[in-house]
Backbone of each chain as ProteinMPNN parsed JSONL, in Angstrom:
{"seq_chain_A": "XXXXXXXXXXXXXXXXXXXXXXXXXXXXXXXXXXXXXXXXXXXXXXXXXXXXXXXXXXXXXXXXXXXXXXXXXXXXXXXXXXXXXXXXXXXXXXXXXXXXXXXXXXXXXXXXXXXXXXXXXXXXXXXXXXXXXXXXXXXXXXXXXXXXXXXXXXXXXXXXXXXXXXXXXXXXXXXXXXXXXXXXXXXXXXXXXXX", "coords_chain_A": {"N_chain_A": [[126.159, 86.593, 113.14], [123.074, 88.396, 112.506], [119.971, 89.343, 113.605], [117.001, 90.996, 112.677], [114.197, 92.389, 114.403], [111.057, 93.616, 114.311], [109.808, 96.153, 116.361], [108.073, 97.507, 119.166], [109.17, 99.235, 120.947], [112.309, 100.64, 122.031], [113.867, 98.177, 123.159], [114.827, 95.012, 124.417], [112.921, 93.829, 125.883], [110.737, 94.804, 124.809], [107.481, 94.453, 122.922], [107.005, 92.513, 119.995], [106.54, 94.307, 117.028], [103.542, 94.074, 114.999], [103.749, 95.068, 112.377], [105.913, 95.34, 109.606], [107.061, 97.267, 107.732], [106.145, 99.569, 108.624], [106.82, 99.666, 111.362], [107.656, 100.861, 114.658], [110.166, 100.704, 115.75], [113.379, 98.936, 115.167], [114.911, 96.11, 116.377], [118.101, 95.168, 116.369], [119.714, 92.216, 116.796], [122.469, 90.284, 117.875], [122.301, 87.003, 118.01], [123.942, 85.252, 119.537], [125.29, 86.673, 121.553], [123.395, 88.254, 122.393], [123.662, 90.943, 122.335], [122.468, 94.143, 121.395], [121.237, 96.567, 118.976], [119.295, 99.359, 118.828], [117.027, 100.67, 116.348], [115.573, 103.513, 115.154], [112.609, 103.566, 113.196], [112.587, 105.495, 110.527], [110.706, 105.461, 108.421], [108.207, 104.86, 109.288], [106.103, 106.67, 109.178], [105.892, 107.25, 106.613], [104.166, 108.128, 103.457], [104.06, 106.385, 101.344], [105.71, 103.558, 99.984], [107.009, 102.559, 102.185], [107.487, 99.865, 103.02], [109.501, 98.962, 101.129], [111.526, 100.803, 101.601], [112.086, 100.437, 104.27], [112.942, 97.855, 104.083], [115.195, 98.18, 102.71], [116.788, 99.608, 104.351], [117.132, 97.721, 106.363], [118.608, 95.714, 105.001], [120.922, 97.217, 104.528], [122.079, 96.992, 106.861], [123.338, 94.576, 107.098], [121.887, 92.464, 107.957], [120.691, 89.092, 108.466], [118.391, 87.696, 109.084], [114.962, 88.301, 109.473], [112.567, 88.992, 111.831], [109.122, 89.305, 112.364], [105.69, 90.592, 112.603], [103.926, 90.665, 110.343], [104.579, 90.77, 106.779], [104.616, 92.572, 103.835], [104.285, 92.251, 100.255], [106.137, 93.964, 98.728], [108.18, 94.566, 100.549], [108.863, 92.044, 101.205], [109.904, 90.979, 98.877], [112.095, 92.669, 98.378], [113.624, 92.115, 100.648], [114.193, 89.462, 100.294], [115.503, 89.571, 97.821], [117.864, 90.641, 98.903], [118.844, 88.55, 100.079], [117.757, 87.924, 102.663], [116.325, 86.144, 105.175], [112.783, 85.85, 105.959], [110.831, 85.742, 108.77], [107.484, 85.371, 109.523], [104.485, 86.13, 111.618], [105.324, 86.369, 114.045], [105.181, 87.057, 117.568], [104.961, 88.485, 120.885], [107.494, 89.084, 123.376], [110.597, 90.705, 122.335], [113.0, 89.375, 123.012], [112.18, 86.877, 123.689], [111.25, 86.081, 121.245], [113.635, 85.969, 119.742], [115.045, 84.078, 121.024], [113.261, 81.788, 120.525], [113.627, 81.632, 117.761], [116.35, 80.88, 117.75], [116.244, 78.455, 118.816], [115.142, 76.971, 116.832], [112.412, 77.106, 116.626], [111.007, 78.717, 115.025], [110.194, 79.18, 111.581], [111.357, 80.389, 108.298], [109.351, 82.197, 106.135], [107.921, 81.27, 102.875], [106.775, 83.106, 101.33], [105.092, 86.44, 101.032], [103.22, 87.626, 103.983], [101.149, 89.258, 103.991], [98.935, 91.474, 102.037], [99.719, 94.377, 99.758], [100.426, 97.633, 101.221], [99.57, 97.059, 103.849], [99.103, 97.98, 107.123], [99.076, 100.759, 106.936], [97.83, 103.883, 108.108], [96.614, 104.48, 111.402], [96.715, 102.98, 114.823], [94.947, 99.917, 115.496], [93.393, 99.293, 113.288], [93.937, 98.153, 110.452], [94.231, 98.531, 107.014], [94.083, 95.838, 104.671], [95.634, 94.521, 101.849], [95.155, 95.592, 98.368], [93.147, 97.537, 98.541], [92.915, 100.583, 98.974], [91.474, 102.22, 100.781], [90.931, 102.898, 103.465], [91.287, 104.666, 106.524], [93.747, 106.064, 106.107], [94.948, 108.597, 106.402], [96.285, 111.743, 105.604], [98.834, 113.935, 104.221], [101.279, 113.102, 105.447], [103.938, 113.229, 104.772], [106.769, 112.258, 102.993], [108.937, 110.161, 103.388], [111.022, 108.629, 101.811], [113.505, 107.926, 100.318], [116.601, 106.412, 99.27], [118.714, 105.192, 100.339], [121.038, 103.342, 100.041], [123.682, 101.454, 101.003], [124.549, 103.081, 103.174], [124.557, 102.548, 105.918], [124.604, 103.058, 109.462], [126.654, 101.692, 111.339], [126.568, 100.538, 114.722], [128.753, 99.348, 116.528], [128.429, 96.924, 115.378], [129.175, 95.079, 112.362], [128.117, 96.176, 109.354], [127.093, 94.617, 106.325], [127.084, 95.957, 103.434], [125.294, 95.911, 100.218], [126.753, 94.907, 97.186], [127.618, 96.578, 94.095], [126.31, 95.363, 91.919], [124.324, 93.923, 93.08], [122.824, 95.859, 94.292], [121.957, 97.208, 91.994], [120.314, 95.116, 90.833], [118.415, 94.826, 92.985], [117.204, 97.428, 92.872], [116.198, 97.378, 90.432], [114.156, 95.322, 90.51], [112.589, 96.66, 92.379], [111.697, 98.671, 90.83], [110.099, 97.356, 89.081], [108.186, 96.412, 90.794], [107.0, 98.693, 91.945], [106.138, 99.84, 89.423], [104.021, 97.908, 88.889], [102.362, 98.545, 91.148], [101.696, 101.096, 90.569], [100.318, 100.824, 88.144], [97.957, 99.5, 89.039], [96.932, 101.6, 90.688], [96.422, 103.561, 88.804], [94.634, 102.232, 87.314], [92.468, 101.983, 89.094], [92.016, 104.655, 89.618], [90.953, 105.521, 87.133], [88.711, 104.107, 87.034], [87.153, 105.171, 89.169], [87.17, 107.747, 88.246], [85.51, 107.456, 86.199], [83.18, 107.168, 87.423], [82.804, 104.831, 88.808]], "CA_chain_A": [[124.814, 86.585, 112.546], [122.348, 89.466, 112.889], [118.542, 89.304, 113.468], [116.208, 92.25, 113.029], [113.087, 92.242, 114.952], [110.27, 94.811, 114.445], [109.567, 96.381, 117.748], [107.177, 98.664, 119.613], [109.979, 100.105, 121.706], [113.802, 100.202, 121.664], [114.486, 97.322, 124.141], [114.714, 93.566, 124.2], [111.796, 93.547, 126.489], [109.531, 95.284, 124.044], [106.724, 93.511, 122.078], [107.33, 92.502, 118.463], [105.511, 95.12, 116.262], [103.034, 93.19, 113.918], [104.004, 95.579, 111.163], [107.239, 95.457, 109.235], [107.539, 98.608, 107.132], [105.685, 100.808, 109.489], [106.925, 99.492, 112.815], [108.382, 102.023, 115.224], [111.606, 100.51, 115.892], [113.981, 97.623, 114.894], [115.99, 95.673, 117.334], [119.149, 94.35, 115.692], [120.295, 91.532, 117.884], [123.311, 89.152, 117.87], [121.607, 85.926, 118.892], [124.893, 84.572, 120.46], [125.643, 87.348, 122.711], [122.219, 89.091, 122.798], [123.896, 92.358, 122.155], [121.59, 94.627, 120.438], [121.176, 97.879, 118.573], [117.901, 99.78, 118.536], [116.962, 101.554, 115.268], [114.151, 104.233, 114.885], [112.243, 103.402, 111.853], [112.148, 106.674, 109.926], [109.743, 105.207, 107.319], [107.018, 104.542, 109.971], [105.108, 107.625, 108.796], [105.89, 107.628, 105.143], [102.795, 108.008, 102.792], [104.179, 105.299, 100.41], [106.974, 102.927, 99.898], [107.529, 102.266, 103.571], [108.15, 98.469, 103.091], [110.663, 98.979, 100.493], [112.609, 101.697, 102.21], [112.544, 99.793, 105.49], [113.701, 96.568, 103.889], [116.567, 98.519, 102.282], [117.503, 100.029, 105.63], [117.506, 96.537, 107.079], [119.618, 95.114, 104.166], [122.081, 97.882, 104.667], [122.521, 96.673, 108.309], [123.895, 93.228, 107.169], [121.004, 91.407, 108.761], [120.406, 87.774, 107.763], [117.048, 87.204, 109.251], [113.943, 89.299, 109.97], [111.537, 88.431, 112.671], [108.093, 90.277, 112.301], [104.301, 90.017, 112.591], [103.516, 90.614, 108.964], [105.335, 91.432, 105.889], [103.984, 92.653, 102.534], [105.074, 91.656, 99.062], [107.187, 94.761, 98.318], [109.208, 94.425, 101.484], [109.266, 90.686, 101.23], [110.775, 90.765, 97.709], [113.287, 93.43, 98.646], [114.389, 91.475, 101.64], [114.55, 88.181, 99.646], [116.575, 89.902, 96.928], [119.026, 90.839, 99.565], [119.239, 87.23, 100.785], [117.43, 87.921, 104.089], [115.2, 85.325, 105.49], [111.825, 86.429, 106.598], [109.945, 84.888, 109.55], [106.223, 86.284, 109.98], [103.576, 85.468, 112.496], [106.007, 86.438, 115.275], [104.712, 87.893, 118.496], [105.556, 88.358, 122.202], [108.664, 89.871, 123.57], [111.677, 90.537, 121.397], [114.058, 88.439, 123.504], [111.654, 85.581, 123.459], [111.251, 85.698, 119.713], [114.924, 85.579, 119.238], [115.28, 82.739, 121.77], [112.489, 80.797, 119.806], [114.364, 81.471, 116.491], [117.59, 80.205, 118.001], [115.838, 77.136, 119.341], [114.653, 76.333, 115.742], [110.926, 76.98, 116.654], [110.462, 79.661, 114.022], [110.77, 79.022, 110.254], [111.305, 81.467, 107.411], [108.177, 82.098, 105.239], [108.279, 81.314, 101.498], [106.048, 84.205, 100.685], [104.689, 87.547, 101.9], [102.106, 87.304, 104.64], [99.902, 90.179, 103.757], [99.079, 92.406, 100.724], [100.349, 95.657, 99.741], [99.845, 98.695, 101.961], [99.172, 96.609, 105.154], [99.714, 98.81, 108.18], [98.914, 102.057, 106.676], [96.919, 104.358, 109.042], [97.081, 104.38, 112.726], [95.912, 102.103, 115.602], [94.898, 98.568, 114.984], [92.427, 98.939, 112.148], [94.956, 98.482, 109.342], [93.692, 97.959, 105.798], [95.037, 94.71, 104.005], [95.356, 94.329, 100.347], [95.29, 96.871, 97.636], [91.968, 98.461, 98.719], [93.558, 101.715, 99.942], [90.471, 103.185, 101.127], [90.493, 103.2, 104.935], [92.143, 105.119, 107.568], [95.053, 106.241, 105.733], [95.462, 109.83, 106.682], [97.063, 112.418, 104.493], [99.888, 114.81, 104.679], [102.3, 112.615, 106.427], [105.28, 113.414, 104.285], [107.166, 111.037, 102.127], [110.438, 109.902, 103.872], [111.385, 107.293, 101.363], [115.108, 107.83, 100.303], [117.128, 105.169, 98.601], [119.571, 104.726, 101.469], [121.83, 102.125, 99.729], [125.077, 101.496, 101.444], [124.714, 104.201, 104.124], [124.149, 102.093, 107.257], [125.487, 103.568, 110.552], [126.795, 100.665, 112.345], [126.995, 101.013, 115.949], [129.286, 98.239, 117.276], [128.291, 95.639, 114.495], [129.714, 95.235, 111.065], [127.277, 96.025, 108.261], [127.622, 94.061, 104.942], [126.343, 96.422, 102.395], [125.134, 95.233, 99.053], [127.733, 95.319, 96.229], [126.923, 97.502, 93.027], [125.386, 94.563, 91.002], [123.142, 93.589, 93.962], [122.064, 97.092, 94.406], [121.197, 97.433, 90.744], [119.226, 94.193, 90.802], [117.378, 95.266, 93.886], [116.493, 98.659, 92.335], [115.334, 97.011, 89.098], [113.034, 94.643, 91.122], [111.632, 97.665, 92.93], [111.086, 99.576, 89.676], [109.151, 96.424, 88.653], [107.024, 96.276, 91.692], [106.345, 100.053, 91.85], [105.324, 99.902, 88.222], [102.74, 97.162, 88.961], [101.449, 99.241, 92.04], [101.17, 102.393, 89.793], [99.313, 100.368, 87.114], [96.76, 99.273, 89.824], [96.426, 102.722, 91.213], [95.879, 104.094, 87.831], [93.312, 101.452, 86.91], [91.468, 102.385, 90.265], [91.789, 106.091, 89.389], [90.214, 105.51, 85.961], [87.429, 103.574, 87.408], [86.624, 106.254, 89.968], [86.772, 109.056, 87.476], [84.344, 107.127, 85.277], [82.057, 107.138, 88.354], [82.79, 103.391, 89.301]], "C_chain_A": [[123.894, 87.695, 113.25], [120.948, 89.182, 112.641], [117.875, 90.626, 113.735], [114.924, 91.923, 113.401], [112.286, 93.554, 114.817], [109.702, 95.046, 115.761], [108.714, 97.599, 118.128], [108.011, 99.525, 120.432], [111.368, 99.639, 121.516], [114.419, 99.352, 122.874], [114.04, 95.91, 123.766], [113.362, 93.09, 124.87], [110.513, 94.043, 125.875], [108.745, 94.218, 123.363], [107.096, 93.603, 120.706], [106.021, 93.288, 117.861], [104.901, 94.187, 115.1], [103.341, 93.771, 112.563], [105.555, 95.582, 110.766], [107.523, 96.877, 108.773], [107.323, 99.806, 107.953], [105.973, 100.631, 110.942], [107.712, 100.753, 113.396], [109.83, 101.887, 115.3], [112.096, 99.216, 115.394], [115.032, 97.418, 115.902], [116.867, 94.82, 116.527], [119.867, 93.528, 116.706], [121.333, 90.417, 117.221], [122.87, 88.102, 118.739], [122.591, 85.164, 119.824], [125.006, 85.265, 121.699], [124.407, 88.149, 123.34], [122.443, 90.541, 122.9], [123.088, 92.98, 121.067], [121.781, 96.091, 120.119], [119.711, 98.31, 118.319], [117.953, 100.919, 117.43], [115.631, 102.243, 115.261], [113.843, 104.02, 113.333], [111.672, 104.664, 111.268], [110.958, 106.579, 108.92], [108.302, 104.933, 107.87], [105.808, 105.381, 109.471], [105.046, 107.93, 107.286], [104.583, 107.318, 104.42], [102.907, 106.83, 101.774], [105.586, 104.753, 100.273], [107.708, 102.567, 101.128], [108.223, 100.89, 103.56], [109.376, 98.444, 102.357], [111.778, 99.72, 101.049], [113.107, 101.028, 103.498], [113.372, 98.627, 105.189], [115.143, 97.069, 103.367], [117.485, 98.969, 103.447], [118.063, 98.703, 106.375], [118.684, 95.701, 106.398], [120.872, 95.765, 104.326], [122.861, 97.527, 106.033], [123.44, 95.238, 108.259], [123.214, 92.213, 107.937], [120.767, 90.16, 107.868], [119.059, 87.294, 107.857], [116.137, 88.384, 109.808], [112.881, 88.558, 110.695], [110.372, 89.5, 112.751], [106.735, 89.575, 112.422], [103.923, 89.585, 111.115], [104.532, 91.41, 108.025], [104.784, 91.366, 104.444], [104.809, 92.325, 101.451], [106.349, 92.524, 98.612], [108.412, 94.554, 99.17], [109.76, 93.011, 101.478], [110.303, 90.458, 100.062], [112.066, 91.401, 97.807], [114.234, 92.677, 99.493], [114.94, 90.237, 101.042], [115.672, 88.456, 98.568], [117.868, 90.093, 97.553], [119.577, 89.574, 100.303], [118.942, 87.068, 102.279], [116.147, 87.041, 104.219], [114.188, 86.043, 106.187], [110.852, 85.548, 107.393], [108.685, 85.764, 110.0], [105.56, 85.433, 111.053], [104.248, 85.478, 113.953], [105.382, 87.415, 116.29], [105.339, 87.761, 119.793], [106.68, 89.275, 122.372], [109.746, 89.604, 122.579], [112.579, 89.453, 121.757], [113.478, 86.906, 123.385], [111.611, 85.173, 122.141], [112.59, 85.283, 119.255], [115.382, 84.137, 119.866], [114.558, 81.566, 120.924], [113.15, 80.564, 118.502], [115.61, 80.509, 116.639], [117.279, 78.767, 118.191], [115.16, 76.383, 117.997], [113.001, 76.248, 115.744], [110.155, 77.882, 115.724], [111.079, 79.343, 112.721], [110.477, 80.198, 109.32], [110.029, 81.154, 106.49], [108.567, 82.051, 103.759], [107.73, 82.378, 100.693], [105.525, 85.285, 101.681], [103.438, 87.073, 102.751], [100.912, 88.124, 104.497], [100.13, 90.874, 102.374], [99.722, 93.621, 100.832], [99.702, 96.685, 100.695], [99.085, 98.237, 103.334], [99.826, 97.558, 106.12], [99.64, 100.282, 107.971], [97.74, 102.676, 107.691], [97.417, 104.104, 110.479], [96.139, 103.341, 113.582], [95.828, 100.778, 115.005], [94.09, 98.285, 113.771], [93.2, 99.244, 110.928], [94.266, 97.748, 108.045], [94.695, 96.897, 105.157], [94.671, 94.651, 102.602], [95.578, 95.73, 99.684], [94.144, 97.853, 97.702], [92.454, 99.515, 99.663], [92.568, 102.614, 100.375], [90.277, 103.556, 102.535], [91.597, 103.704, 105.773], [93.464, 105.411, 107.241], [95.801, 107.538, 106.138], [96.376, 110.515, 105.658], [98.061, 113.34, 105.153], [100.958, 114.334, 105.732], [103.657, 112.705, 105.919], [105.641, 112.101, 103.594], [108.659, 110.783, 102.37], [111.059, 108.692, 103.124], [112.888, 107.123, 101.153], [115.474, 106.483, 99.77], [118.03, 104.435, 99.621], [120.471, 103.501, 101.222], [123.159, 102.414, 100.384], [125.399, 102.611, 102.508], [124.365, 103.864, 105.595], [125.08, 102.826, 108.275], [125.669, 102.594, 111.571], [127.187, 100.945, 113.605], [127.556, 99.709, 116.737], [129.272, 97.027, 116.526], [128.817, 95.977, 113.171], [128.722, 95.086, 109.928], [127.919, 95.471, 107.08], [126.805, 94.7, 103.96], [126.318, 95.719, 101.06], [126.207, 95.628, 98.1], [126.923, 96.041, 95.048], [125.873, 96.646, 92.377], [124.126, 94.258, 91.851], [122.222, 94.806, 94.143], [121.245, 97.339, 93.054], [120.07, 96.463, 90.603], [118.105, 94.551, 91.657], [116.685, 96.399, 93.435], [115.572, 98.362, 91.143], [114.077, 96.242, 89.526], [112.055, 95.501, 91.71], [110.986, 98.41, 91.982], [109.899, 98.666, 89.222], [107.942, 96.531, 89.475], [106.25, 97.568, 91.813], [105.558, 100.317, 90.608], [104.008, 99.23, 88.335], [101.81, 97.898, 89.994], [100.87, 100.516, 91.336], [100.166, 101.988, 88.801], [97.997, 100.151, 87.851], [96.168, 100.609, 90.171], [95.852, 103.526, 90.034], [94.614, 103.467, 87.217], [92.17, 101.948, 87.884], [91.051, 103.827, 89.896], [90.791, 106.28, 88.114], [88.841, 105.112, 86.268], [86.563, 104.566, 88.129], [86.256, 107.512, 89.025], [85.644, 108.831, 86.502], [83.113, 107.049, 86.164], [81.885, 105.706, 88.987], [82.889, 103.437, 90.768]], "O_chain_A": [[123.976, 87.867, 114.467], [120.643, 88.783, 111.517], [118.078, 91.287, 114.753], [114.4, 91.072, 112.683], [112.836, 94.585, 115.205], [109.098, 94.114, 116.292], [108.693, 98.6, 117.412], [107.548, 100.645, 120.647], [111.667, 98.563, 120.997], [115.377, 99.796, 123.506], [113.114, 95.652, 122.997], [112.772, 92.09, 124.459], [109.402, 93.763, 126.325], [109.27, 93.115, 123.21], [107.483, 94.673, 120.236], [104.842, 93.027, 118.099], [105.663, 93.598, 114.333], [103.212, 93.026, 111.592], [106.381, 95.83, 111.644], [108.224, 97.604, 109.477], [108.053, 100.796, 108.011], [105.421, 101.384, 111.745], [108.313, 101.538, 112.663], [110.614, 102.78, 114.979], [111.246, 98.352, 115.182], [115.858, 98.262, 116.249], [116.412, 93.795, 116.019], [120.625, 94.115, 117.477], [121.044, 89.783, 116.207], [122.977, 88.158, 119.965], [122.159, 84.512, 120.775], [124.871, 84.694, 122.781], [124.38, 88.594, 124.488], [121.632, 91.3, 123.431], [123.004, 92.456, 119.956], [122.417, 96.808, 120.892], [118.99, 97.602, 117.616], [118.704, 101.892, 117.508], [114.61, 101.562, 115.358], [114.644, 104.248, 112.426], [110.485, 104.949, 111.427], [110.306, 107.585, 108.644], [107.341, 104.794, 107.112], [104.685, 104.892, 109.36], [104.257, 108.744, 106.806], [103.94, 106.32, 104.746], [101.86, 106.319, 101.376], [106.554, 105.493, 100.45], [108.909, 102.299, 101.102], [109.36, 100.746, 104.009], [110.347, 97.917, 102.901], [112.921, 99.272, 100.963], [114.298, 101.02, 103.807], [114.367, 98.357, 105.862], [116.147, 96.396, 103.601], [118.695, 98.745, 103.492], [119.185, 98.624, 106.876], [119.549, 95.119, 107.051], [121.899, 95.088, 104.293], [124.056, 97.757, 106.217], [124.125, 94.867, 109.212], [123.782, 91.267, 108.485], [120.665, 90.262, 106.645], [118.542, 86.61, 106.974], [116.595, 89.286, 110.509], [112.349, 87.571, 110.186], [110.681, 90.597, 113.216], [106.573, 88.356, 112.372], [103.673, 88.432, 110.765], [105.158, 92.416, 108.361], [104.525, 90.29, 103.907], [106.006, 92.113, 101.648], [107.39, 92.003, 98.212], [109.523, 94.388, 98.666], [110.948, 92.79, 101.709], [111.365, 89.861, 100.237], [113.077, 90.83, 97.399], [115.425, 92.562, 99.207], [116.118, 89.955, 101.266], [116.627, 87.69, 98.436], [118.903, 89.8, 96.954], [120.588, 89.588, 101.005], [119.588, 86.342, 103.035], [115.138, 87.18, 103.528], [114.562, 86.865, 107.024], [110.14, 84.722, 106.821], [108.827, 86.737, 110.741], [105.933, 84.301, 111.362], [103.843, 84.769, 114.875], [105.071, 88.539, 115.896], [106.258, 86.948, 119.889], [106.835, 90.2, 121.574], [109.867, 88.507, 122.033], [112.927, 88.642, 120.899], [114.165, 85.937, 123.059], [111.9, 84.015, 121.837], [112.717, 84.349, 118.463], [115.978, 83.264, 119.234], [115.165, 80.528, 120.66], [113.264, 79.407, 118.098], [115.864, 79.58, 115.872], [118.042, 77.918, 117.732], [114.679, 75.259, 118.142], [112.384, 75.475, 115.011], [108.929, 77.859, 115.617], [112.301, 79.227, 112.63], [109.494, 80.917, 109.503], [109.739, 80.004, 106.161], [109.505, 82.759, 103.392], [108.107, 82.587, 99.54], [105.508, 85.113, 102.9], [102.687, 86.216, 102.286], [99.798, 87.731, 104.842], [101.18, 90.871, 101.732], [100.261, 93.956, 101.887], [98.5, 96.587, 100.943], [98.175, 98.896, 103.836], [100.994, 97.907, 105.951], [100.136, 101.021, 108.822], [96.801, 101.953, 108.022], [98.509, 103.578, 110.696], [95.053, 102.936, 113.167], [96.569, 100.487, 114.066], [94.089, 97.163, 113.264], [93.183, 100.356, 110.401], [93.841, 96.593, 108.074], [95.913, 97.074, 105.13], [93.501, 94.726, 102.227], [96.035, 96.732, 100.234], [94.149, 98.875, 97.016], [92.426, 99.403, 100.889], [92.824, 103.817, 100.337], [89.506, 104.474, 102.813], [92.722, 103.207, 105.725], [94.356, 105.056, 108.012], [97.028, 107.595, 106.211], [97.14, 109.86, 104.95], [98.139, 113.508, 106.37], [101.398, 115.021, 106.654], [104.557, 112.256, 106.628], [104.954, 111.08, 103.621], [109.507, 111.188, 101.575], [111.583, 107.798, 103.787], [113.488, 106.241, 101.768], [114.694, 105.532, 99.836], [118.054, 103.207, 99.698], [120.644, 102.693, 102.133], [123.678, 103.528, 100.303], [126.567, 102.981, 102.626], [123.954, 104.718, 106.38], [126.216, 103.161, 107.942], [124.969, 102.592, 112.584], [128.201, 101.635, 113.711], [126.817, 99.102, 117.513], [129.989, 96.093, 116.885], [128.902, 97.167, 112.868], [128.47, 93.95, 109.529], [129.084, 95.739, 106.787], [125.81, 94.085, 103.575], [127.253, 94.974, 100.767], [126.601, 96.788, 98.222], [125.692, 96.071, 95.068], [124.715, 97.047, 92.259], [123.003, 94.338, 91.353], [120.995, 94.704, 94.134], [120.047, 97.626, 93.056], [118.953, 96.876, 90.289], [116.96, 94.602, 91.208], [115.466, 96.378, 93.606], [114.496, 98.909, 90.899], [113.012, 96.482, 88.957], [110.852, 95.248, 91.637], [109.838, 98.812, 92.17], [108.802, 99.178, 89.003], [106.827, 96.711, 88.986], [105.019, 97.574, 91.791], [104.482, 100.913, 90.648], [102.978, 99.796, 87.969], [100.596, 97.903, 89.787], [99.716, 100.9, 91.527], [99.202, 102.725, 88.591], [96.966, 100.583, 87.337], [94.965, 100.78, 89.972], [94.82, 104.163, 90.245], [93.712, 104.129, 86.702], [91.065, 102.274, 87.451], [89.864, 104.151, 89.874], [89.918, 107.147, 88.139], [87.884, 105.73, 85.799], [85.406, 104.789, 87.773], [85.195, 108.132, 89.098], [84.948, 109.738, 86.046], [82.027, 106.864, 85.616], [80.872, 105.455, 89.64], [82.898, 102.393, 91.42]]}, "seq_chain_B": "XXXXXXXXXXXXXXXXXXXXXXXXXXXXXXXXXX", "coords_chain_B": {"N_chain_B": [[85.754, 106.656, 103.65], [85.361, 109.244, 101.191], [84.618, 109.391, 97.68], [85.952, 111.456, 96.409], [87.922, 111.891, 98.296], [89.271, 109.521, 98.059], [90.084, 109.555, 95.553], [91.837, 111.799, 95.645], [93.804, 110.744, 97.391], [94.702, 108.508, 95.897], [95.794, 109.878, 93.719], [97.813, 111.283, 94.954], [99.388, 109.162, 95.892], [100.166, 107.993, 93.407], [101.588, 110.068, 92.468], [103.743, 110.049, 94.221], [104.798, 107.51, 93.856], [105.688, 107.77, 91.304], [107.688, 109.752, 91.751], [109.333, 108.264, 93.271], [110.046, 106.279, 91.495], [111.504, 107.767, 89.785], [113.655, 108.612, 91.42], [114.807, 106.049, 91.839], [115.463, 105.343, 89.301], [117.44, 107.26, 88.672], [119.363, 106.645, 90.653], [120.087, 103.968, 89.705], [121.269, 104.747, 87.365], [123.345, 106.193, 88.316], [124.897, 104.188, 89.711], [125.516, 102.489, 87.706], [127.052, 104.068, 86.168], [129.45, 104.061, 87.765]], "CA_chain_B": [[86.47, 107.661, 102.762], [84.5, 109.572, 100.113], [85.16, 109.175, 96.366], [86.879, 112.533, 96.293], [89.145, 111.537, 99.088], [89.938, 108.379, 97.578], [90.758, 110.002, 94.318], [93.0, 112.56, 96.226], [94.733, 109.821, 98.006], [95.333, 107.73, 94.791], [96.65, 110.855, 92.867], [99.045, 111.622, 95.666], [100.191, 107.89, 95.888], [100.713, 107.876, 92.067], [102.704, 110.977, 92.273], [104.744, 109.598, 95.043], [105.438, 106.302, 93.195], [106.398, 108.376, 90.156], [108.848, 110.382, 92.242], [110.254, 107.165, 93.77], [110.671, 105.584, 90.255], [112.503, 108.648, 89.162], [114.764, 108.461, 92.157], [115.394, 104.816, 91.546], [116.181, 105.374, 87.927], [118.645, 108.106, 88.872], [120.289, 105.794, 91.372], [120.647, 102.991, 88.822], [122.238, 105.369, 86.369], [124.543, 106.505, 89.087], [125.464, 102.928, 90.069], [125.992, 101.883, 86.34], [128.218, 104.871, 85.735], [130.52, 103.939, 88.566]], "C_chain_B": [[85.622, 107.939, 101.475], [85.301, 109.306, 98.756], [86.16, 110.191, 96.086], [88.16, 112.3, 97.032], [89.841, 110.485, 98.607], [90.755, 108.776, 96.371], [92.036, 110.853, 94.634], [94.083, 111.729, 96.594], [95.488, 109.038, 96.908], [96.276, 108.671, 94.024], [97.941, 111.062, 93.558], [99.881, 110.287, 95.779], [100.774, 107.723, 94.598], [101.849, 108.838, 91.947], [103.94, 110.554, 93.167], [105.456, 108.317, 94.515], [106.189, 106.865, 92.05], [107.61, 108.929, 90.606], [109.844, 109.343, 92.689], [110.851, 106.468, 92.554], [111.837, 106.529, 89.693], [113.899, 108.675, 90.021], [115.63, 107.217, 91.968], [116.209, 104.808, 90.298], [117.551, 106.158, 87.995], [119.735, 107.416, 89.58], [120.904, 104.657, 90.56], [121.631, 103.475, 87.934], [123.62, 105.65, 87.097], [125.448, 105.362, 89.318], [126.14, 102.39, 88.667], [127.136, 102.731, 85.861], [129.495, 104.749, 86.514], [131.659, 103.083, 87.999]], "O_chain_B": [[85.224, 107.009, 100.774], [86.502, 109.037, 98.772], [87.208, 109.844, 95.541], [89.272, 112.466, 96.53], [91.067, 110.503, 98.723], [91.915, 108.4, 96.196], [93.1, 110.686, 94.037], [95.217, 111.948, 96.168], [96.711, 108.907, 96.952], [97.412, 108.307, 93.719], [99.015, 111.041, 92.956], [101.106, 110.404, 95.75], [101.929, 107.296, 94.585], [102.916, 108.523, 91.42], [105.081, 110.757, 92.751], [106.648, 108.139, 94.765], [107.321, 106.432, 91.834], [108.626, 108.672, 89.96], [111.051, 109.508, 92.513], [112.026, 106.102, 92.566], [112.899, 106.103, 89.24], [115.011, 108.742, 89.496], [116.861, 107.239, 91.934], [117.362, 104.384, 90.212], [118.584, 105.752, 87.463], [120.903, 107.539, 89.212], [122.098, 104.387, 90.688], [122.67, 102.863, 87.69], [124.731, 105.41, 86.624], [126.66, 105.496, 89.151], [127.272, 101.905, 88.673], [128.076, 102.237, 85.237], [130.534, 105.236, 86.068], [132.686, 102.909, 88.655]]}, "name": "protein", "num_of_chains": 2, "seq": "XXXXXXXXXXXXXXXXXXXXXXXXXXXXXXXXXXXXXXXXXXXXXXXXXXXXXXXXXXXXXXXXXXXXXXXXXXXXXXXXXXXXXXXXXXXXXXXXXXXXXXXXXXXXXXXXXXXXXXXXXXXXXXXXXXXXXXXXXXXXXXXXXXXXXXXXXXXXXXXXXXXXXXXXXXXXXXXXXXXXXXXXXXXXXXXXXXXXXXXXXXXXXXXXXXXXXXXXXXXXXXXXXXXXX"}
């Protein structure tokens, strides 16, 4: 079994990063042996789609459980579609969080813990919900990528999704992105009318 | 954030989502053709 934990640094002694899609690192741990692999999250600075891309990256690693502070609806749905349990509200050191999960002290969430676009911008002032108006910064590039089935396992055995699972996942992402686009277009129309 | 900045941001987000939708669509077609 593999557990992915969002992390502020590439070590078991690092703190859990409260953001999922935009965390700096992931620590992928085997809870039995506490062997781990540290992954750089290349989506941390993406201007959009970070949650989905990060969730795909984690799914490609054959992870069964994610421990994090918060997880938005896009990432949550992508992880759930890949059969990955999501535990939010996790804090403290990575190794303590993994121990707590092993001891049955942490339970998977039945729904996302925050709205879309949580964690955009820098520092602690993170906008929550679809109100995309604060501290977002521009010109950050768009490192989204689809990354299906391209995991680089380092000593662990990734279990990539099969073709049908990938198609289902992509279709559900199309639906989510379509909803986001509708909301953005509505807000644009409102603003253009002077609202 | 001013109204103009929000408009710029939303336009760039919409563009990004459209690009992502195109990539997803292409990937679905690729997978279905396999």
